[in-house]
Each structure stands twice: as C-alpha cells, then as structure tokens.
C-alpha positions in Angstrom: 0.4 9.2 -6.6 -1.2 6.5 -8.2 -5.3 6.9 -7.8 -7.8 4.4 -5.6 -9.0 2.3 -9.4 -5.1 2.0 -10.4 -4.4 0.0 -6.8 -7.8 -1.4 -7.1 -6.6 -2.9 -10.7 -4.0 -4.8 -9.4 -5.9 -7.0 -7.0 -8.3 -8.5 -9.9 -5.7 -8.2 -12.4 -4.6 -11.7 -13.8 -1.5 -9.7 -15.4 0.3 -9.4 -11.9 1.5 -11.6 -9.2 1.0 -10.3 -5.4 3.1 -11.9 -3.2 3.8 -10.9 0.6 7.7 -11.9 1.3 10.8 -10.0 2.3 13.4 -8.4 0.2 16.7 -7.1 2.0 15.4 -8.3 5.5 12.0 -5.8 4.9 8.8 -7.6 4.7 6.3 -6.0 2.7 4.4 -6.6 -0.7 5.9 -7.5 -3.9 3.5 -7.3 -7.2 5.3 -8.4 -10.2 4.0 -8.0 -13.9 3.7 -11.9 -15.6 4.8 -10.2 -19.2 7.7 -8.6 -18.2 8.7 -10.0 -14.7 9.5 -6.1 -13.5 8.6 -5.9 -10.1 7.8 -3.3 -7.5 8.5 -3.9 -3.7 6.1 -2.2 -1.0 7.7 -2.6 2.3 5.2 -2.8 5.1 6.2 0.6 6.6 3.7 0.5 9.2 2.6 4.4 9.8 2.8 7.3 11.9 0.3 7.7 14.6 -1.4 11.0 15.1 -1.6 10.6 18.6 1.8 10.2 19.8 3.6 10.4 16.6 4.7 6.7 17.5 5.8 4.0 14.6 3.2 1.8 14.5 2.8 -1.7 12.7 6.3 -1.7 11.1 6.4 -5.0 9.3 3.2 -6.0 10.2 1.3 -3.5 8.2 1.6 -1.3 4.7 -0.9 1.5 4.4 0.0 3.6 0.9 -1.8 6.7 0.0 -3.7 7.0 -2.9 -4.4 10.3 -5.2 -7.7 10.3 -4.8 -10.1 11.7 -2.3 -14.1 11.2 -1.4 -16.6 13.9 -1.1 -15.6 14.8 2.6 -12.1 15.5 1.9 -10.6 11.9 3.4 -8.0 10.0 1.1 -8.2 6.4 0.0 -5.1 4.1 0.7 -3.5 0.8 0.0 -3.8 -1.5 2.7 -2.1 -5.1 3.2 -1.9 -7.0 6.5 1.2 -9.4 6.5 -0.3 -11.2 9.4 -3.2 -11.6 8.3 -2.8 -11.5 3.8 -5.5 -9.1 3.2 -5.0 -6.4 0.5 -7.5 -3.9 0.1 -8.5 -0.1 -0.6 -10.1 2.1 2.3 -10.6 5.0 3.4 -8.8 7.2 6.2 -8.1 10.3 7.5 -5.6 12.4 5.8 -4.1 13.4 9.1 -2.5 9.8 9.4 1.2 9.2 8.7 0.9 6.5 6.1 3.5 6.3 3.1 3.5 7.9 -0.2 4.9 6.2 -3.3 5.0 8.3 -6.4 4.7 6.8 -9.7 5.8 8.4 -13.4 3.4 8.6 -16.5 
C-alpha cells in the first residue's frame, strides 16, 4: 500500500493534475501525470461503518488506507470529498472499513 508520504507528495506536486470527476458513471479523484499523461482513478467508494456495517458516503467521499501507522497503531489514510473538494491525509482507527489500493514498485 502507498505510504502517507507518497499520498502527500501527490498534493504538492506540480507534476500531476488532481481532478474530481466521473469515469464510467463512478465519481472520484483522477490523478494524471503531466509528463506521460498516465492516470490513476480512485472512486469515491465511501466506507463500511463499524457500527452497523452499512456502506456510508458512496459517491461522496473517498477513504484510502496508507501503509503508515502512528505510534498508537492507528493508520493514516487519504481522504477526498466530492462535495467539498478537499483532499488531505488524516489518521483513523484501523477498524473502519476503508478502501485499499495496492501499488507495485
């Protein structure tokens, strides 16, 4: 899984474009490399609630786990909001049902 530093490097980079958009009927975040025009699409998949197991915030929010933990064992995640346009990394408890996006070296 990407590290929190890898997620954060996308936000401040002038090498990529970040765009909240719709692809094949799915709302999400498209990250496009300016040099190669290659892109990665992260759907706003919401999350699975740990209270009642319901699928929350589908097509409204994207929550993606990183491979980085804090000193208490909580993990950092990438968060983006379709309705507010915010993209950030935050710390969350591991029992929340967020999306995992694996990457290859």
